DSSP file (Angstrom, degrees, kcal/mol; ACC not computed):
  #  RESIDUE AA STRUCTURE BP1 BP2  ACC     N-H-->O    O-->H-N    N-H-->O    O-->H-N    TCO  KAPPA ALPHA  PHI   PSI    X-CA   Y-CA   Z-CA
    1    1 A X              0   0    0      0, 0.0     2,-0.3     0, 0.0     0, 0.0   0.000 360.0 360.0 360.0 151.5    0.0    0.0   -0.1
    2    2 A X        -     0   0    0      1,-0.1     2,-0.1     0, 0.0    88,-0.0  -0.629 360.0-115.9 -95.2 150.1    1.1    3.5   -0.7
    3    3 A X        -     0   0    0     -2,-0.3     2,-0.3     1,-0.1    -1,-0.1  -0.431  30.6-120.8 -75.5 157.9    1.3    6.3    1.8
    4    4 A X        -     0   0    0     79,-0.3     2,-0.8    -2,-0.1     3,-0.1  -0.757  13.8-124.3-101.5 150.9   -1.0    9.3    1.4
    5    5 A X     >  -     0   0    0     -2,-0.3     4,-3.0     1,-0.2     5,-0.2  -0.855  22.4-150.0 -88.1 110.9    0.3   12.8    1.1
    6    6 A X  H  > S+     0   0    0     -2,-0.8     4,-2.5     1,-0.2    77,-0.2   0.813  91.5  50.5 -60.1 -32.5   -1.5   14.4    3.9
    7    7 A X  H  > S+     0   0    0      2,-0.2     4,-2.2     1,-0.2    -1,-0.2   0.942 113.9  44.6 -68.9 -46.7   -1.7   17.9    2.2
    8    8 A X  H  > S+     0   0    0      2,-0.2     4,-2.0     1,-0.2    -2,-0.2   0.916 113.5  49.7 -61.4 -43.7   -3.1   16.5   -1.0
    9    9 A X  H  X S+     0   0    0     -4,-3.0     4,-3.0     1,-0.2    -1,-0.2   0.935 111.5  49.5 -62.3 -42.8   -5.5   14.3    0.8
   10   10 A X  H  X S+     0   0    0     -4,-2.5     4,-2.4    -5,-0.2    -2,-0.2   0.889 112.2  47.6 -67.6 -35.2   -6.7   17.3    2.9
   11   11 A X  H  X S+     0   0    0     -4,-2.2     4,-2.4     2,-0.2    -1,-0.2   0.874 113.1  48.4 -71.4 -36.3   -7.2   19.5   -0.2
   12   12 A X  H  X S+     0   0    0     -4,-2.0     4,-2.4    -5,-0.2    -2,-0.2   0.917 112.8  49.5 -66.6 -45.7   -9.1   16.6   -2.0
   13   13 A X  H  X S+     0   0    0     -4,-3.0     4,-2.7     2,-0.2    -2,-0.2   0.967 112.4  46.5 -55.4 -55.7  -11.3   16.2    1.1
   14   14 A X  H  X S+     0   0    0     -4,-2.4     4,-2.6     1,-0.2    -2,-0.2   0.897 113.1  48.2 -59.1 -45.6  -12.0   19.9    1.3
   15   15 A X  H  X S+     0   0    0     -4,-2.4     4,-2.4     2,-0.2    -1,-0.2   0.937 113.3  50.0 -62.5 -42.5  -12.8   20.2   -2.6
   16   16 A X  H  X S+     0   0    0     -4,-2.4     4,-2.0     1,-0.2    -2,-0.2   0.946 112.4  45.0 -61.9 -49.5  -15.1   17.1   -2.2
   17   17 A X  H  X S+     0   0    0     -4,-2.7     4,-2.6     1,-0.2    -1,-0.2   0.897 112.1  53.5 -64.9 -38.9  -17.0   18.6    0.8
   18   18 A X  H  X S+     0   0    0     -4,-2.6     4,-3.1     2,-0.2    -1,-0.2   0.900 108.4  49.4 -56.8 -44.2  -17.3   22.0   -0.9
   19   19 A X  H  X S+     0   0    0     -4,-2.4     4,-2.0     1,-0.2    -1,-0.2   0.906 112.1  47.6 -64.9 -40.6  -18.8   20.3   -4.0
   20   20 A X  H  X S+     0   0    0     -4,-2.0     4,-2.2     2,-0.2    -2,-0.2   0.908 112.7  50.2 -68.5 -44.1  -21.3   18.4   -1.7
   21   21 A X  H  X S+     0   0    0     -4,-2.6     4,-2.7     2,-0.2    -2,-0.2   0.922 111.0  48.8 -60.1 -46.6  -22.1   21.8    0.1
   22   22 A X  H  X S+     0   0    0     -4,-3.1     4,-2.3     2,-0.2     5,-0.2   0.916 111.4  49.5 -57.1 -43.8  -22.7   23.6   -3.2
   23   23 A X  H  X S+     0   0    0     -4,-2.0     4,-1.9     1,-0.2    -2,-0.2   0.933 112.4  48.0 -68.4 -42.0  -25.0   20.9   -4.4
   24   24 A X  H  X S+     0   0    0     -4,-2.2     4,-1.9     2,-0.2    -1,-0.2   0.871 110.0  52.1 -58.6 -45.3  -26.9   21.0   -1.1
   25   25 A X  H  X S+     0   0    0     -4,-2.7     4,-2.3     2,-0.2    -1,-0.2   0.895 109.9  49.0 -64.2 -41.0  -27.2   24.8   -1.2
   26   26 A X  H  X S+     0   0    0     -4,-2.3     4,-2.3     1,-0.2     5,-0.2   0.856 110.1  50.5 -70.4 -34.3  -28.6   24.7   -4.7
   27   27 A X  H  X S+     0   0    0     -4,-1.9     4,-2.7    -5,-0.2     8,-0.3   0.859 110.0  50.8 -65.6 -36.0  -31.1   22.1   -3.7
   28   28 A X  H  < S+     0   0    0     -4,-1.9    -2,-0.2     2,-0.2    -1,-0.2   0.923 114.6  44.1 -68.8 -43.5  -32.2   24.2   -0.8
   29   29 A X  H  < S+     0   0    0     -4,-2.3     3,-0.3     2,-0.2    -2,-0.2   0.881 123.7  34.0 -67.7 -40.4  -32.6   27.2   -3.1
   30   30 A X  H  < S+     0   0    0     -4,-2.3    -2,-0.2     1,-0.2    -3,-0.2   0.868 136.4  18.7 -84.8 -39.0  -34.4   25.3   -5.8
   31   31 A X     X  +     0   0    0     -4,-2.7     4,-2.6    -5,-0.2    -1,-0.2  -0.623  66.6 163.9-134.8  70.7  -36.4   22.7   -3.8
   32   32 A X  H  > S+     0   0    0     -3,-0.3     4,-2.0     1,-0.2     5,-0.1   0.944  81.9  41.9 -57.0 -50.6  -36.6   24.0   -0.1
   33   33 A X  H  > S+     0   0    0      1,-0.2     4,-2.1     2,-0.2    -1,-0.2   0.883 115.6  49.4 -68.5 -38.2  -39.4   21.6    0.9
   34   34 A X  H  > S+     0   0    0      2,-0.2     4,-3.2     1,-0.2    -1,-0.2   0.879 107.7  54.5 -64.0 -39.8  -37.9   18.6   -1.0
   35   35 A X  H  X S+     0   0    0     -4,-2.6     4,-2.6    -8,-0.3     5,-0.2   0.947 108.9  47.2 -61.6 -48.0  -34.6   19.1    0.5
   36   36 A X  H  X S+     0   0    0     -4,-2.0     4,-2.4    -5,-0.2    12,-0.2   0.928 113.3  49.9 -55.7 -47.4  -36.1   19.1    4.1
   37   37 A X  H  X S+     0   0    0     -4,-2.1     4,-1.4     2,-0.2    -2,-0.2   0.936 110.5  49.5 -55.3 -55.7  -38.1   16.0    3.2
   38   38 A X  H  < S+     0   0    0     -4,-3.2     4,-0.3     1,-0.2     3,-0.2   0.897 115.8  41.7 -50.8 -51.6  -35.0   14.3    1.8
   39   39 A X  H >X S+     0   0    0     -4,-2.6     3,-1.3     1,-0.2     4,-1.2   0.750 101.1  69.9 -76.1 -25.9  -32.8   15.1    4.9
   40   40 A X  H ><>S+     0   0    0     -4,-2.4     3,-1.2     1,-0.3     5,-0.7   0.954  93.7  59.2 -56.3 -43.2  -35.6   14.2    7.4
   41   41 A X  T 3<5S+     0   0    0     -4,-1.4     3,-0.4     1,-0.3    -1,-0.3   0.712 101.9  54.7 -61.2 -20.6  -35.1   10.6    6.3
   42   42 A X  T <45S+     0   0    0     -3,-1.3    -1,-0.3    -4,-0.3    -2,-0.2   0.783 102.4  57.4 -72.1 -30.7  -31.5   10.8    7.5
   43   43 A X  T X<5S-     0   0    0     -3,-1.2     3,-1.4    -4,-1.2    -1,-0.2   0.083 103.8-116.4-102.1  23.2  -32.3   11.9   10.9
   44   44 A X  T 3 5S-     0   0    0     -3,-0.4    -3,-0.1     1,-0.3     3,-0.1   0.843  84.1 -33.8  51.3  47.2  -34.6    9.2   12.2
   45   45 A X  T 3 <S+     0   0    0     -5,-0.7     2,-0.3     1,-0.3    -1,-0.3   0.427  93.4 141.9  95.8  -4.2  -37.7   11.0   12.7
   46   46 A X    <   -     0   0    0     -3,-1.4     2,-1.0    -6,-0.3    -1,-0.3  -0.590  52.9-128.2 -71.9 134.2  -36.2   14.5   13.7
   47   47 A X    >   -     0   0    0     -2,-0.3     3,-1.1     1,-0.2     4,-0.1  -0.742  26.6-177.5 -92.7 100.3  -38.4   17.1   12.1
   48   48 A X  G >   +     0   0    0     -2,-1.0     3,-2.0     1,-0.2     4,-0.3   0.586  69.1  86.2 -75.9  -8.9  -36.2   19.5   10.2
   49   49 A X  G >  S+     0   0    0      1,-0.3     3,-1.3     2,-0.2    -1,-0.2   0.824  80.8  64.9 -56.3 -31.3  -39.3   21.6    9.2
   50   50 A X  G <  S+     0   0    0     -3,-1.1    -1,-0.3     1,-0.2    -2,-0.2   0.744  95.5  56.6 -63.9 -19.0  -38.8   23.4   12.5
   51   51 A X  G <  S+     0   0    0     -3,-2.0    -1,-0.2    -4,-0.1    -2,-0.2   0.554  80.0 108.4 -94.0  -2.4  -35.5   24.7   11.4
   52   52 A X  S <  S-     0   0    0     -3,-1.3     3,-0.1    -4,-0.3     2,-0.0  -0.433  77.7-105.7 -69.3 143.9  -36.9   26.5    8.3
   53   53 A X    >   -     0   0    0      4,-0.3     3,-1.8     1,-0.1     4,-0.1  -0.334  40.4 -91.2 -68.9 152.8  -36.9   30.3    8.5
   54   54 A X  G >  S+     0   0    0      1,-0.3     3,-0.8     2,-0.2    -1,-0.1  -0.316 112.1  17.8 -64.0 140.8  -40.1   32.1    9.0
   55   55 A X  G 3  S-     0   0    0      1,-0.2    -1,-0.3    -3,-0.1    -2,-0.1   0.507 120.0 -86.5  79.3   0.7  -41.6   33.1    5.8
   56   56 A X  G <   -     0   0    0     -3,-1.8    -1,-0.2     1,-0.2    -2,-0.2   0.815  61.7-169.9  67.8  29.3  -39.7   30.7    3.8
   57   57 A X    <   -     0   0    0     -3,-0.8    -4,-0.3    -4,-0.1    -1,-0.2  -0.281  18.7-121.5 -58.8 131.1  -36.8   33.1    3.4
   58   58 A X        -     0   0    0      1,-0.1     2,-0.4   -29,-0.0    -1,-0.1  -0.069  37.1 -77.4 -65.0 169.3  -34.2   31.8    0.9
   59   59 A X        -     0   0    0    -34,-0.2    -1,-0.1     1,-0.1     2,-0.1  -0.566  50.3-136.4 -65.3 128.3  -30.6   31.2    1.5
   60   60 A X     >  -     0   0    0     -2,-0.4     4,-2.1     1,-0.1     5,-0.1  -0.447  14.3-120.8 -84.8 154.9  -28.6   34.3    1.6
   61   61 A X  H  > S+     0   0    0      2,-0.2     4,-2.6     1,-0.2     5,-0.2   0.864 117.2  51.7 -55.7 -39.5  -25.2   34.9    0.0
   62   62 A X  H  > S+     0   0    0      2,-0.2     4,-2.5     1,-0.2     5,-0.2   0.899 110.1  47.4 -69.6 -39.0  -23.8   35.7    3.4
   63   63 A X  H  > S+     0   0    0      2,-0.2     4,-2.0     1,-0.2    -2,-0.2   0.905 112.4  52.2 -66.2 -40.9  -25.2   32.3    4.9
   64   64 A X  H  X S+     0   0    0     -4,-2.1     4,-2.4     2,-0.2     5,-0.2   0.971 112.1  45.1 -61.8 -55.3  -23.8   30.5    1.8
   65   65 A X  H  X S+     0   0    0     -4,-2.6     4,-2.4     1,-0.2    -2,-0.2   0.901 114.1  48.4 -59.3 -42.7  -20.3   32.1    2.3
   66   66 A X  H  X S+     0   0    0     -4,-2.5     4,-1.5     1,-0.2    -1,-0.2   0.853 111.5  49.4 -68.0 -31.4  -20.3   31.4    6.0
   67   67 A X  H  X S+     0   0    0     -4,-2.0     4,-1.7    -5,-0.2    -2,-0.2   0.843 109.9  50.7 -73.9 -34.1  -21.3   27.9    5.5
   68   68 A X  H  X S+     0   0    0     -4,-2.4     4,-2.4     2,-0.2    -2,-0.2   0.914 110.4  50.4 -70.3 -44.1  -18.6   27.3    2.8
   69   69 A X  H  X S+     0   0    0     -4,-2.4     4,-2.4    -5,-0.2    -2,-0.2   0.862 108.7  52.1 -60.1 -34.7  -15.9   28.7    5.3
   70   70 A X  H  X S+     0   0    0     -4,-1.5     4,-1.5     2,-0.2     5,-0.2   0.860 109.2  50.8 -73.7 -35.4  -17.2   26.3    8.0
   71   71 A X  H  X S+     0   0    0     -4,-1.7     4,-3.2     2,-0.2     5,-0.3   0.932 111.9  46.6 -67.2 -39.1  -16.8   23.4    5.6
   72   72 A X  H  X S+     0   0    0     -4,-2.4     4,-2.2     1,-0.2     5,-0.4   0.949 109.3  53.7 -61.5 -48.2  -13.3   24.5    4.8
   73   73 A X  H  < S+     0   0    0     -4,-2.4     4,-0.4     1,-0.2    -1,-0.2   0.801 121.0  32.0 -61.7 -31.8  -12.5   24.9    8.5
   74   74 A X  H  X S+     0   0    0     -4,-1.5     4,-1.8    -5,-0.1    -2,-0.2   0.879 118.7  48.9 -91.0 -44.1  -13.7   21.2    9.3
   75   75 A X  H  X S+     0   0    0     -4,-3.2     4,-2.3    -5,-0.2     5,-0.2   0.866 106.5  54.4 -76.5 -34.8  -12.9   19.3    6.1
   76   76 A X  H  X S+     0   0    0     -4,-2.2     4,-2.1    -5,-0.3    -1,-0.2   0.969 114.0  38.8 -63.2 -52.4   -9.2   20.5    5.7
   77   77 A X  H  > S+     0   0    0     -4,-0.4     4,-2.6    -5,-0.4     5,-0.2   0.899 115.1  56.1 -63.4 -37.3   -8.0   19.5    9.2
   78   78 A X  H  X S+     0   0    0     -4,-1.8     4,-2.4     1,-0.2    -1,-0.2   0.904 108.1  47.2 -63.0 -38.9  -10.1   16.3    9.0
   79   79 A X  H  X S+     0   0    0     -4,-2.3     4,-2.2     2,-0.2     5,-0.2   0.906 112.2  50.2 -69.0 -39.2   -8.4   15.3    5.8
   80   80 A X  H  X S+     0   0    0     -4,-2.1     4,-2.2     2,-0.2    -2,-0.2   0.922 114.6  43.7 -62.0 -44.1   -5.0   16.0    7.3
   81   81 A X  H  X S+     0   0    0     -4,-2.6     4,-2.7     1,-0.2     5,-0.2   0.932 112.5  52.2 -70.5 -44.9   -5.8   13.9   10.4
   82   82 A X  H  X S+     0   0    0     -4,-2.4     4,-2.0    -5,-0.2    -2,-0.2   0.889 111.8  45.7 -59.9 -43.7   -7.3   11.1    8.3
   83   83 A X  H  X S+     0   0    0     -4,-2.2     4,-3.1     2,-0.2   -79,-0.3   0.915 113.0  50.5 -66.2 -46.7   -4.3   10.9    6.0
   84   84 A X  H  X S+     0   0    0     -4,-2.2     4,-1.9    -5,-0.2    -2,-0.2   0.890 112.7  46.7 -62.3 -39.7   -1.8   11.0    9.0
   85   85 A X  H  X S+     0   0    0     -4,-2.7     4,-2.6     2,-0.2    -1,-0.2   0.873 110.9  50.8 -66.4 -39.3   -3.7    8.3   10.8
   86   86 A X  H  X S+     0   0    0     -4,-2.0     4,-2.3    -5,-0.2    -2,-0.2   0.926 112.2  46.8 -65.2 -44.7   -3.9    6.2    7.8
   87   87 A X  H  X S+     0   0    0     -4,-3.1     4,-2.1     2,-0.2    -2,-0.2   0.885 111.5  52.3 -63.2 -37.6   -0.1    6.5    7.2
   88   88 A X  H  X S+     0   0    0     -4,-1.9     4,-2.7    -5,-0.2     3,-0.2   0.972 112.2  45.1 -59.3 -58.3    0.6    5.7   10.9
   89   89 A X  H  X S+     0   0    0     -4,-2.6     4,-1.9     1,-0.2    -2,-0.2   0.820 112.2  52.5 -61.9 -32.3   -1.5    2.6   10.7
   90   90 A X  H  X S+     0   0    0     -4,-2.3     4,-2.0     2,-0.2    -1,-0.2   0.848 111.2  46.2 -66.2 -38.9    0.1    1.6    7.4
   91   91 A X  H  X S+     0   0    0     -4,-2.1     4,-1.6    -3,-0.2    -2,-0.2   0.899 113.3  49.7 -69.9 -39.6    3.6    1.9    8.8
   92   92 A X  H  X S+     0   0    0     -4,-2.7     4,-1.6     1,-0.2    -2,-0.2   0.903 111.2  48.4 -62.6 -41.2    2.5    0.0   11.9
   93   93 A X  H  X S+     0   0    0     -4,-1.9     4,-1.0     1,-0.2    -1,-0.2   0.910 111.8  50.9 -66.5 -44.2    1.0   -2.8    9.8
   94   94 A X  H  < S+     0   0    0     -4,-2.0    -1,-0.2     1,-0.2    -2,-0.2   0.789 108.4  51.4 -66.5 -27.5    4.1   -3.0    7.7
   95   95 A X  H  < S+     0   0    0     -4,-1.6    -1,-0.2     1,-0.2    -2,-0.2   0.825 109.8  49.1 -74.2 -37.4    6.4   -3.2   10.6
   96   96 A X  H  <        0   0    0     -4,-1.6    -2,-0.2     1,-0.2    -1,-0.2   0.664 360.0 360.0 -81.8 -13.2    4.4   -6.1   12.2
   97   97 A X     <        0   0    0     -4,-1.0    -1,-0.2    -5,-0.1    -2,-0.1   0.381 360.0 360.0 -87.8 360.0    4.4   -8.1    8.9
């Protein structure tokens, strides 16, 4: 098995999560009720309708940007840690063999 480059893996993780975030934001703008129904199925009976803003206010650009920054702040370090742990376990397994 090959080692992972933590920086490259972190960037790939961040780009992947940003693409998912953009797809979700587009779905919220185009199909707000359908998106809530879709994600309700993920949360085992939790009613996400209670989180919808009053008056059905659409997603604002500021909310979108803040969400994207939050995704970056979480995905990049998560990618670094995941690659580092993978490499550590790979090295440990190769030494044991």
